[in-house]
C-alpha positions in Angstrom: 6.1 8.7 -31.1 6.5 10.2 -27.7 5.7 13.9 -27.5 8.7 16.2 -27.1 9.3 19.7 -25.6 8.9 21.0 -29.2 5.4 19.6 -29.3 4.6 21.2 -26.0 5.8 24.6 -27.2 3.8 24.4 -30.5 0.7 23.2 -28.7 0.9 25.9 -26.0 2.1 28.6 -28.4 5.1 29.5 -26.3 8.9 29.3 -26.7 11.1 26.4 -25.8 12.7 28.6 -23.1 9.3 29.0 -21.5 8.6 25.2 -21.6 12.0 24.6 -20.0 11.2 27.1 -17.2 7.9 25.4 -16.4 9.4 21.9 -16.5 12.2 22.9 -14.1 10.0 25.0 -11.8 11.9 28.2 -12.5 10.4 31.7 -12.1 9.7 34.2 -14.8 6.6 32.6 -16.3 3.1 34.3 -15.9 0.5 32.2 -14.3 -1.7 32.1 -17.4 1.2 31.0 -19.5 2.3 28.3 -17.0 -1.3 27.0 -17.1 -1.2 26.7 -20.9 2.1 24.8 -20.7 0.8 22.4 -18.0 -2.4 21.8 -20.0 -0.3 21.0 -23.1 1.8 18.6 -21.0 -1.3 16.8 -19.7 -3.2 16.7 -23.1 -0.2 15.4 -25.0 0.7 12.9 -22.3 4.3 14.2 -22.1 6.6 12.2 -19.8 9.9 13.8 -19.0 13.0 11.6 -19.3 14.1 12.3 -15.7 17.0 9.9 -15.9 18.6 11.9 -18.7 17.8 15.3 -17.2 19.2 14.4 -13.9 22.3 12.8 -15.3 23.0 16.1 -17.0 22.5 17.9 -13.7 24.3 15.2 -11.7 21.2 15.1 -9.5 21.0 12.5 -6.7 17.8 12.0 -4.8 17.9 11.4 -1.1 14.9 9.1 -0.1 14.0 7.4 3.1 11.6 4.4 3.7 10.2 4.1 7.3 9.1 0.5 7.8 7.7 -1.5 10.7 10.1 -3.9 12.3 8.4 -7.3 12.9 8.3 -10.8 11.4 5.3 -10.1 9.3 6.0 -12.0 6.1 4.6 -9.3 3.8 6.6 -6.6 5.6 9.7 -8.7 5.2 9.0 -8.9 1.5 8.4 -5.1 1.4 11.8 -4.5 3.0 13.5 -6.8 0.6 12.0 -4.8 -2.3 13.4 -1.6 -0.8 16.8 -3.3 -0.5 16.6 -4.2 -4.2 15.8 -0.5 -4.9 18.9 0.4 -2.9 20.9 -2.1 -5.0 19.6 -0.2 -8.1 20.1 3.2 -6.6 23.3 4.1 -8.4 21.5 3.6 -11.8 18.5 5.6 -10.6 20.7 8.3 -9.1 19.1 7.9 -5.7 20.4 7.4 -2.2 17.9 5.3 -0.2 17.9 4.5 3.5 15.7 2.3 5.6 14.5 3.4 9.1 12.7 0.7 11.2 10.1 1.4 13.9 8.0 -0.9 16.1 4.8 -1.9 14.4 1.5 -0.2 15.4 3.4 2.4 17.5 2.3 5.9 16.5 4.7 7.6 18.9 7.7 5.7 17.5 6.6 6.5 13.9 6.3 10.2 14.7 9.8 10.3 16.3 11.3 8.6 13.3 9.6 11.0 10.9 10.8 14.0 12.9 14.3 12.7 13.0 14.3 12.0 9.3 13.0 15.5 8.6 16.2 17.0 10.2 18.3 15.3 7.5 16.2 17.1 4.8 15.7 14.2 2.3 13.9 14.8 -1.0 11.2 12.3 0.0 9.9 10.0 2.6 7.8 6.8 2.1 6.2 5.2 5.2 3.8 2.5 6.2 1.4 4.8 7.9 -0.7 4.6 11.1 -3.8 6.7 10.7 -3.4 8.7 13.9 -3.6 12.5 14.4 0.0 12.8 15.5 1.2 10.9 12.4 -0.9 13.1 10.1 0.6 16.1 11.9 4.2 14.8 11.4 3.5 14.2 7.7 2.2 17.8 7.4 5.5 19.0 9.0 7.5 17.0 6.5 5.6 18.6 3.6 5.9 22.0 5.1 9.7 21.5 4.9 9.4 20.8 1.2 9.8 17.0 1.7 7.6 14.8 -0.4 5.6 12.2 1.4 4.3 8.9 0.0 2.4 6.3 2.1 2.9 2.6 1.5 0.4 -0.2 2.0 -1.6 1.8 4.6 -2.7 5.5 4.2 -3.3 8.5 6.4 -5.7 10.4 4.2 -5.1 12.5 1.1 -4.6 15.8 2.8 -1.5 14.7 4.7 0.6 13.1 1.9 1.4 13.5 -1.7 0.5 10.0 -2.9 -0.7 6.6 -1.6 1.2 3.5 -3.0 -1.2 0.7 -2.3 -4.4 -1.1 -3.2 -8.0 0.1 -2.8 -8.4 -1.6 0.6 -12.2 -1.0 0.7 -12.5 -2.8 -2.6 -10.4 -5.6 -1.3 -12.7 -6.0 1.7 -15.8 -6.0 -0.6 -14.1 -8.6 -2.8 -13.4 -10.8 0.2 -17.0 -10.5 1.4 -18.3 -11.5 -2.1 -16.0 -14.5 -2.1 -17.0 -15.5 1.4 -20.7 -15.2 0.7 -20.4 -17.3 -2.5 -18.3 -19.9 -0.9 -20.8 -20.3 1.9 -23.6 -20.5 -0.7 -25.7 -17.9 1.0 -26.5 -20.2 3.9 -26.6 -19.4 7.6 -23.2 -19.2 9.1 -20.8 -17.4 11.5 -17.7 -15.6 10.3 -14.8 -14.6 12.4 -12.7 -11.6 11.4 -9.0 -11.3 12.2 -7.3 -7.9 12.1 -3.8 -6.7 13.0 -5.0 -3.4 14.4 -7.8 -1.0 13.5 -5.3 1.8 14.1 -4.1 1.3 10.5 -6.4 2.5 7.8 -5.9 -0.5 5.4 -7.3 -2.9 8.0 -10.1 -0.6 8.9 -11.1 0.0 5.2 -11.0 -3.8 4.5 -13.2 -4.4 7.5 -15.7 -1.7 6.4 -15.9 -3.0 2.8 -16.3 -6.6 4.1 -19.1 -5.7 6.5 -21.0 -3.5 4.0 -21.2 -6.3 1.3 -22.2 -9.0 3.8 -24.9 -6.8 5.3 -26.3 -6.0 1.8 -25.9 -9.2 -0.2 -25.5 -12.0 2.4 -27.6 -10.9 5.5 -27.9 -14.4 6.8 -24.2 -14.6 7.6 -23.5 -13.6 11.2 -20.3 -11.7 12.1 -18.4 -12.3 15.3 -16.7 -9.4 17.1 -13.4 -8.4 15.4 -10.3 -10.0 16.8 -7.2 -7.7 16.8 -4.1 -9.8 17.1 -1.4 -7.3 16.1 -0.3 -9.5 13.2 1.4 -11.8 15.7 1.2 -15.5 14.7 1.2 -16.7 18.3 -1.6 -14.3 19.2 -3.5 -15.2 16.1 -3.2 -18.9 16.9 -4.5 -18.4 20.5 -7.4 -16.2 19.5 -8.5 -18.6 16.7 -8.4 -21.5 19.0 -10.6 -19.6 21.5 -13.0 -18.6 18.8 -13.4 -22.2 17.6 -13.8 -23.4 21.2 -16.7 -20.9 21.7 -18.1 -21.4 18.2 -17.5 -25.0 17.0 -19.8 -24.4 14.1 -17.7 -21.5 12.8 -18.2 -21.5 9.0 -15.8 -18.8 7.9 -12.7 -16.8 8.8 -11.6 -13.6 7.1 -8.0 -12.8 7.9 -7.6 -9.2 6.8 -4.1 -8.7 8.3 -1.0 -10.8 8.8 0.0 -13.4 11.3 -1.4 -16.2 9.1 1.2 -18.7 10.2 -0.7 -19.0 13.5 -4.0 -19.4 11.7 -2.6 -22.1 9.5 -1.3 -24.1 12.5 -4.8 -24.3 13.8 -6.4 -25.1 10.5 -4.0 -28.1 10.0 -5.5 -29.7 13.2 -9.1 -29.5 12.1 -11.1 -32.2 10.5 -11.2 -31.3 6.8 -15.0 -31.8 6.7 -15.5 -29.2 9.4 -12.9 -26.7 8.3 -14.3 -23.2 7.8 -14.0 -21.2 4.6 -10.8 -19.1 4.9 -9.9 -15.9 3.0 -6.6 -14.2 3.7 -4.4 -11.4 2.4 -0.9 -11.6 0.8 0.6 -14.4 -1.1 3.5 -15.5 1.1 5.2 -18.9 1.3 2.8 -19.9 4.1 -0.4 -18.8 2.4 0.7 -20.3 -0.9 1.3 -23.7 0.8 -2.0 -23.4 2.6 -3.9 -22.6 -0.6 -2.2 -25.6 -2.3 -3.3 -27.8 0.7 -6.9 -26.6 0.8 -6.4 -25.0 4.2 -7.1 -21.5 2.7 -9.7 -21.0 0.0 -8.6 -17.6 -1.5 -5.8 -15.0 -1.1 -6.0 -11.4 -2.0 -2.6 -10.0 -2.9 -0.8 -6.8 -3.6 2.6 -6.5 -5.2 5.1 -5.0 -2.8 7.7 -4.6 -5.6 5.3 -2.4 -7.6 4.5 -0.4 -4.4 8.2 0.3 -3.7 9.0 1.2 -7.3 5.9 3.4 -7.4 7.0 5.2 -4.2 10.5 5.9 -5.7 9.0 7.2 -8.9 6.4 9.4 -7.1 9.0 10.9 -4.6 11.4 11.7 -7.5 8.6 13.3 -9.5 7.4 15.3 -6.6 11.0 16.5 -5.8 11.1 17.8 -9.4 7.6 19.3 -9.3 6.3 17.0 -12.0 2.8 15.3 -12.1 2.3 11.7 -11.1 1.0 9.4 -13.8 -2.0 7.9 -12.0 -2.5 5.0 -14.4 1.1 3.9 -14.0 1.0 4.0 -10.2 -2.3 2.2 -9.7 -1.7 -1.0 -7.6 -4.0 -3.8 -8.6 -5.7 -6.4 -6.4 -4.8 -10.0 -7.4 -7.1 -12.9 -6.4 -5.4 -16.3 -6.1 -7.1 -19.6 -5.7 -5.4 -23.0 -5.7 -5.8 -23.3 -9.4 -4.2 -20.1 -10.6 -1.1 -19.9 -8.3 1.8 -18.3 -10.2 
């Protein structure tokens, strides 16, 4: 059975009225008593039925998602998941809006965050750029009592309430282990494609990838990182240039997007000389490339889980409730040709 407010009151040795004050963030509770109630909530694993509580209060949450505007397949899926959340918003008693900004543009992101702050929403979720001005804008939102969740790419724990995304360092380490094993620990050159090292997810994937290769596969040589802004045309051009300079290229790690351009080049190569390729995000293009043996492995994150997590987190923060870490953990999926869903 799920614990109730009566269980909390008995466990903490307080009245139901005191539990209600703590749950609703109302004054009139001594610090030591509040601590006892919060410890009881944590130890009992109590989860408040926010839907019922807010239905009684006729509470509607105002939430905003700030997303990059480009033709990145994963970001398109992320937006579609937010649109599905909007379609469910009446049931969840939430009013959700989408604000689009140019990708990899810290100034545009900051302007959008400041404009949104003027509307005083309950919470903001954003695909972050890890720049000082973005961190400062996130701090301003929180100072106004607006909850902040980062999606996919983080800004650091001190400038937001929660990160809804995978452990990107672990993803990079996983990609390196796969690459090293596929190459059978032989000599080889590996090219790395990134969108931009301005974003923390790409930087953390790179750091994790390099650390494992250096320690476990030291015979694998790494070419300078290529930043192609997740643009398929730019990715295609830079991969062609890399193959022209290094015809013996044995591996490619695409840690960002723009994989349609990469796949166009791979289709033209002699299958016997094709490099090992590891990419991120299971999109229609990468799925087809996996099935056709153009890509060897894809690391994936679930954008639907990330959006639903952001909505839950922002609503919980607006109510002053704890976030259930286990529920909000986003897993890393590894897809090969043989286990495609």
